[in-house]
C-alpha positions as CSV (number, residue, x, y, z in Angstrom):
1,M,21.7,1.5,6.9
2,N,18.4,-0.4,6.3
3,K,16.5,-0.7,9.5
4,I,13.7,-2.7,8.1
5,A,14.3,-6.2,9.5
6,G,11.8,-8.2,7.5
7,L,8.0,-8.8,7.2
8,H,6.0,-8.3,10.4
9,H,2.7,-9.0,8.7
10,L,0.9,-8.6,5.4
11,A,-2.8,-7.9,5.8
12,I,-5.3,-9.4,3.3
13,C,-9.1,-8.8,3.2
14,T,-11.2,-11.9,3.3
15,A,-15.0,-12.5,3.2
16,N,-14.4,-16.0,4.7
17,M,-12.0,-16.0,7.6
18,K,-12.5,-19.7,8.3
19,E,-11.7,-20.7,4.7
20,Q,-8.4,-18.8,4.7
21,I,-7.4,-20.3,8.1
22,E,-8.3,-23.8,6.8
23,F,-6.2,-23.3,3.7
24,F,-3.1,-21.8,5.3
25,T,-3.1,-24.3,8.2
26,D,-4.0,-27.5,6.3
27,K,-2.4,-26.9,2.9
28,L,0.7,-25.0,4.1
29,G,1.1,-26.1,7.7
30,M,1.1,-22.6,9.2
31,E,-0.2,-22.1,12.7
32,L,-3.1,-19.8,13.7
33,V,-1.7,-17.6,16.5
34,A,-4.3,-14.8,16.8
35,L,-8.0,-14.3,16.0
36,Y,-9.6,-11.3,17.7
37,W,-11.6,-8.1,17.1
38,M,-9.4,-5.7,15.1
39,H,-8.3,-2.8,17.3
40,G,-10.0,0.5,16.4
41,V,-12.0,-1.0,13.5
42,A,-15.8,-1.6,14.0
43,N,-17.2,-5.1,13.5
44,T,-14.0,-6.5,12.0
45,W,-11.9,-9.6,12.9
46,H,-8.2,-9.9,12.6
47,G,-6.5,-13.2,12.2
48,F,-2.7,-13.9,12.2
49,L,-1.0,-17.0,10.8
50,R,2.6,-17.6,11.9
51,L,5.5,-17.4,9.5
52,N,8.0,-17.2,12.4
53,D,8.2,-15.4,15.7
54,E,8.5,-12.0,14.0
55,S,6.4,-12.5,10.9
56,A,2.8,-13.4,10.0
57,I,0.2,-13.4,7.3
58,A,-2.8,-11.5,8.6
59,F,-6.4,-11.4,7.4
60,M,-9.1,-8.9,8.2
61,S,-12.8,-9.7,7.8
62,N,-16.2,-8.1,8.2
63,P,-19.6,-8.6,6.7
64,E,-19.3,-5.8,4.2
65,I,-16.3,-7.3,2.4
66,Q,-18.4,-10.0,0.8
67,N,-20.4,-7.3,-1.0
68,I,-17.3,-5.8,-2.8
69,E,-17.3,-7.1,-6.4
70,V,-14.3,-9.2,-7.5
71,K,-13.1,-8.4,-11.0
72,L,-10.2,-10.4,-12.2
73,G,-7.6,-8.1,-13.9
74,Q,-8.8,-5.2,-11.7
75,T,-9.3,-6.1,-8.0
76,H,-7.2,-9.4,-8.4
77,G,-4.6,-10.6,-10.8
78,G,-5.8,-14.2,-10.6
79,N,-2.3,-15.5,-11.2
80,S,1.2,-14.4,-10.5
81,G,1.7,-12.7,-13.9
82,A,-1.6,-11.1,-14.5
83,N,-2.5,-7.4,-14.1
84,C,-4.5,-5.9,-11.3
85,A,-5.1,-2.3,-10.1
86,R,-2.2,-0.2,-9.0
87,G,-1.6,-0.3,-5.3
88,T,-3.2,-3.7,-4.8
89,M,-1.4,-7.0,-3.9
90,Q,-0.5,-8.9,-7.1
91,H,0.9,-12.0,-5.4
92,L,2.3,-13.2,-2.1
93,A,5.6,-15.0,-2.1
94,L,6.5,-17.1,1.0
95,A,10.0,-18.2,1.7
96,V,11.5,-21.6,2.6
97,K,15.1,-22.4,3.3
98,S,16.0,-25.1,0.7
99,H,14.9,-27.1,-2.3
100,E,14.0,-30.0,-0.1
101,E,11.6,-27.8,1.9
102,L,10.1,-26.5,-1.3
103,M,9.5,-30.0,-2.7
104,A,8.1,-31.1,0.6
105,L,5.5,-28.3,0.4
106,R,4.7,-29.1,-3.2
107,D,4.0,-32.7,-2.1
108,R,1.8,-31.4,0.7
109,L,-0.2,-29.1,-1.6
110,R,-0.6,-31.6,-4.4
111,S,-1.6,-34.4,-2.0
112,K,-4.4,-32.1,-0.8
113,G,-5.7,-31.4,-4.3
114,V,-4.0,-28.1,-5.0
115,P,-2.3,-27.8,-8.5
116,V,1.2,-26.4,-8.3
117,L,3.2,-24.9,-11.2
118,G,7.0,-25.5,-10.8
119,P,9.5,-25.2,-9.4
120,M,11.1,-22.8,-11.8
121,D,14.7,-21.6,-11.5
122,H,14.8,-17.8,-11.8
123,G,18.5,-17.6,-11.0
124,M,18.1,-15.2,-8.0
125,C,15.6,-17.6,-6.5
126,V,13.7,-20.8,-7.2
127,S,9.9,-20.6,-7.1
128,M,6.6,-22.5,-7.5
129,Y,3.1,-21.1,-7.9
130,F,-0.4,-21.9,-6.9
131,A,-3.7,-20.4,-5.9
132,G,-5.3,-19.7,-2.5
133,P,-8.9,-19.0,-1.6
134,E,-10.6,-15.9,-3.0
135,N,-8.3,-15.7,-6.0
136,L,-5.1,-15.2,-4.0
137,S,-2.0,-15.7,-6.2
138,L,0.6,-17.4,-4.1
139,E,4.3,-18.3,-4.5
140,I,6.9,-20.2,-2.4
141,S,10.6,-19.4,-3.0
142,Y,14.1,-19.9,-1.7
143,S,17.4,-18.2,-2.5
144,N,20.8,-19.7,-2.0
145,E,22.5,-16.3,-1.7
146,P,21.7,-12.6,-1.5
147,I,20.6,-10.9,-4.7
148,N,23.6,-9.3,-6.5
149,A,22.4,-5.8,-7.6
150,E,25.3,-5.5,-10.1
151,A,24.0,-8.6,-11.9
152,W,20.2,-8.1,-11.5
153,I,19.7,-4.4,-12.3
154,D,19.1,-4.3,-16.1
155,P,20.3,-1.1,-17.7
156,E,17.6,-1.4,-20.3
157,V,14.9,-1.5,-17.7
158,V,16.5,1.3,-15.7
159,E,16.3,3.5,-18.8
160,L,12.7,2.4,-19.6
161,A,11.7,3.3,-16.0
162,G,13.1,6.8,-16.5
163,I,15.8,6.4,-13.8
164,T,18.9,8.5,-14.3
165,P,22.4,7.3,-13.4
166,E,22.4,9.7,-10.4
167,E,19.0,8.3,-9.2
168,L,20.1,4.7,-9.6
169,A,23.2,5.4,-7.5
170,R,20.9,6.9,-4.8
171,F,18.4,4.1,-5.0
172,K,21.2,1.5,-4.6
173,N,22.6,3.4,-1.6
174,P,19.9,5.5,0.1
175,A,21.1,8.4,2.1
176,A,21.6,8.0,5.8
177,F,19.2,9.7,8.1
178,E,19.9,11.0,11.6
179,D,16.8,10.5,13.6
180,A,15.7,13.0,16.3
181,G,14.6,10.4,18.9
182,G,11.0,10.6,17.9
183,S,10.7,14.4,18.4
184,V,9.8,15.4,14.8
185,P,6.3,16.8,14.9
186,Q,3.4,15.6,12.8
187,P,3.2,17.6,9.5
188,D,-0.1,19.3,8.8
189,P,-2.2,16.7,7.1
190,A,-4.0,19.4,5.1
191,T,-0.8,20.7,3.5
192,A,1.7,17.9,3.7
193,P,2.7,16.3,0.3
194,G,2.0,12.8,1.6
195,P,1.1,10.2,0.3
196,H,-2.0,10.1,2.6
197,M,-4.2,7.3,3.9
198,T,-7.6,7.4,2.2
199,N,-11.2,6.0,2.5
200,Y,-12.0,7.9,5.7
201,P,-15.3,9.8,6.2
202,P,-14.9,13.5,5.5
203,G,-12.8,15.2,8.2
204,V,-11.9,12.0,10.1
205,Y,-8.4,11.6,8.6
206,E,-7.4,15.2,9.5
207,A,-8.8,14.8,13.0
208,I,-7.0,11.5,13.7
209,M,-3.7,12.8,12.3
210,G,-4.1,15.8,14.5
211,L,-4.2,13.8,17.7
212,P,-1.2,14.1,20.0
213,D,1.2,11.2,19.7
214,A,0.9,10.4,23.4
215,E,-2.9,10.0,23.0
216,M,-2.4,7.5,20.1
217,W,-0.2,5.3,22.2
218,N,-3.1,4.2,24.4
219,R,-5.8,4.7,21.8
220,V,-7.0,1.1,21.6
221,E,-7.6,-1.8,24.1
222,N,-4.2,-3.7,23.8
223,Q,-4.8,-6.6,26.1
224,P,-5.3,-10.1,24.6
225,P,-8.9,-11.4,24.6
226,V,-7.9,-14.5,26.7
227,K,-6.1,-14.2,30.0
228,V,-3.2,-16.7,30.2
229,G,-1.8,-18.0,33.5
């Protein structure tokens, strides 16, 4: 059974935190709910914009990000159908509940000078497309019913992806897993097949991954920066 309940947050790097907050609050009506020093990361801010009580769009910013070169077609797609490097975010799709809500947001965006393409009826969903600051490719969508896998998994594309019938059956119905209540030990980061997190200084990743789980629980200052009440 799928235990993933939805999006908690999607983190996006920014060289201009204020510009991103301005866009998502003014153009889309989202609320800023957190802006603080990112835990465990030197000289870096973290900002959260509310989607609902369980989900947010998050931005991280520090002075070094502005020095990373932007190359459309490599670091960024530039639109919702263009290529970018593997492992990077191609576009971000936000959900609304109805066509009326979609059109209301289109009115809001266009009235504030943001060109919007669509809506377009994809069958499984209805979507419209526009740009955010720093070459973000954005989409807003709604669906009237859950996606029917029997209708939307194309046998031709399955074959092109190299997926066998046995693999497809497994992908559609992942095997159940009996957890051990959190008692499974950390695999050796030097020999575990991974994937592994990268871009750490030499030796740091292995050292961090080797820390006891109990030590990680209280590794960062977890109190909000402002005392309430």
